[in-house]
C-alpha positions in Angstrom: -30.7 15.8 15.2 -28.3 18.4 13.8 -24.7 17.6 13.2 -22.4 20.6 13.4 -18.7 20.6 12.5 -16.1 23.3 12.4 -14.8 23.6 8.8 -12.8 26.8 9.2 -9.2 26.2 8.1 -10.0 22.7 6.8 -8.4 22.0 3.4 -10.4 20.3 0.6 -7.6 17.8 -0.2 -4.7 16.1 1.6 -1.2 17.2 1.0 1.0 14.5 -0.6 3.1 12.5 1.8 6.8 13.6 1.6 9.1 11.3 -0.3 10.8 8.8 2.0 10.3 5.3 3.6 7.8 4.9 6.4 6.7 2.1 8.7 3.2 0.9 8.1 0.8 -2.0 8.9 -0.8 -4.1 6.2 -4.6 -3.7 6.8 -6.6 -4.9 3.9 -6.6 -6.6 0.6 -9.3 -6.5 -2.0 -9.6 -8.5 -5.2 -11.4 -6.7 -8.1 -11.2 -5.6 -11.7 -9.1 -2.7 -13.0 -10.6 0.1 -15.2 -9.5 -2.0 -18.2 -11.3 -5.0 -16.8 -8.2 -7.0 -15.8 -8.0 -8.8 -12.4 -6.0 -7.1 -9.7 -5.5 -7.0 -5.9 -5.5 -3.7 -4.1 -3.4 -3.7 -0.9 -4.0 -1.1 1.8 -1.6 0.0 4.5 -1.9 2.4 7.4 1.2 4.4 8.3 2.3 3.7 11.9 2.6 6.3 14.6 6.4 6.0 14.2 6.0 7.5 10.7 5.7 11.0 12.2 2.8 13.4 12.8 2.4 14.4 9.2 2.0 10.8 8.0 0.8 8.6 11.0 -2.7 7.2 10.4 -2.8 8.0 6.7 -3.3 5.2 4.2 -1.2 3.9 1.3 -2.5 1.8 -1.5 -0.5 -0.6 -3.7 -2.2 -2.2 -6.7 -1.0 -5.5 -8.2 -2.2 -6.7 -11.5 -3.1 -10.4 -11.6 -2.3 -10.7 -15.3 0.4 -13.4 -16.0 3.0 -10.8 -17.2 2.6 -8.8 -14.0 2.7 -11.6 -11.4 6.3 -10.7 -10.5 4.9 -7.7 -8.5 2.4 -10.0 -6.6 5.2 -12.4 -5.8 7.5 -9.5 -4.7 4.7 -8.1 -2.5 4.2 -11.4 -0.8 8.0 -11.7 -0.2 8.3 -8.1 1.0 5.5 -8.7 3.5 7.3 -11.7 4.9 6.5 -14.9 3.1 9.3 -17.4 2.3 10.2 -17.2 -1.4 10.5 -21.0 -1.4 6.8 -21.3 -0.5 5.9 -19.3 -3.5 7.0 -21.8 -6.2 4.0 -23.3 -7.8 0.3 -22.6 -7.2 -0.5 -20.1 -4.4 -3.9 -19.3 -2.9 -3.5 -15.5 -3.0 -6.6 -14.9 -0.8 -5.2 -17.2 1.9 -1.6 -15.8 1.5 -2.7 -12.2 1.9 -5.1 -13.1 4.7 -2.3 -14.6 6.7 -0.3 -11.4 6.3 -3.0 -9.0 7.5 -1.7 -7.0 10.4 2.0 -7.5 9.6 4.6 -4.7 9.7 5.7 -3.3 6.4 7.8 -0.5 5.1 6.4 1.7 2.3 8.5 3.9 0.1 6.8 7.0 -1.0 7.6 8.9 -4.2 5.5 11.2 -6.3 4.6 12.1 -9.8 2.9 15.2 -11.3 -0.5 14.7 -12.9 -2.5 17.7 -14.2 -0.2 20.1 -12.4 -0.6 18.5 -9.0 1.7 16.1 -7.0 0.3 12.6 -6.4 1.9 9.9 -4.3 3.3 6.6 -5.5 3.6 3.8 -2.9 5.9 0.8 -3.1 6.4 -2.0 -0.6 10.0 -2.2 0.5 11.8 -5.5 1.2 12.7 -6.2 4.8 16.3 -6.6 3.6 16.5 -2.9 2.8 14.5 -1.5 5.8 17.7 -0.1 7.3 19.0 1.6 4.2 
């Protein structure tokens, strides 16, 4: 069976998301090793329809290293996604914690950097305390 699609006018890459803060849903977490063979967790978010036509449905990725000196970012991500900071004192089962948060609302701040002459997005989870400003 032939599969035919219309490619006229289709770009070969996505335009970067404009800088700003957008509503999103936390949809996936994946534990793996970084390029330098260090443990990390990759968090995936899908921008909500409220984010606007240019952004809705697109994905944002936030990587958190699991090295001891970088665990502050993991803890901040858990708090920003809604966990009580008091529950994060001591050992935490990260798989269970992130699993419990799947599907939750989030806010993602988008900025960008230039790499090899092209703009690339940077994504940061924003604390609920700052969602309104």
